[in-house]
C-alpha positions, 0 to 999 in steps of 0.5 A: 930188318932183323935185329941182332940178339941181345948180348948175354950177361956173360958176354958183357961182363967179361974179366977183360972188360972189368980189368980194362974198366979198372985200368981207366981209373988209373987214367980217367982221361982215357977211352971209357968205352969198356965202362960205358953200357949200351942200351942192349947191354943194360937190358941184358944186365937188367934181365939178369938182375931181375932173375936173381935173388941176390940181396943187392939186386934192387940196388943194382937196378938203381945203379942201372937207372942212374948209370949215365950220371955216375962217376967213373969209379961208381960205374966200375964198382957197378960192373963188379956188382953186376958180375957178382949178381950174375955169378951168384945166379949161375952158382945158385942154378948149378947148386939146384941142379946138383940137388936134384 
């Protein structure tokens, strides 16, 4: 049985998902599916963090490792951190492309 490709970090960390995650902070009893990270999403985020030279990359791995034990507000902050690291990496690649 063929496996589906893992989602890209851009597909995982959308602005809408992060906005929805923030909305769960106002109503913690609501559906937290936008904050939950599935295993394939965690692997994609971990790969993006591995490729990054961001100064908080090691800390991001710690957050991923402890994801299921984190409080909701820490998970939302984690999503923001992962998005920051992904954006940092994309911007660094873009700058390298311009310098060539």
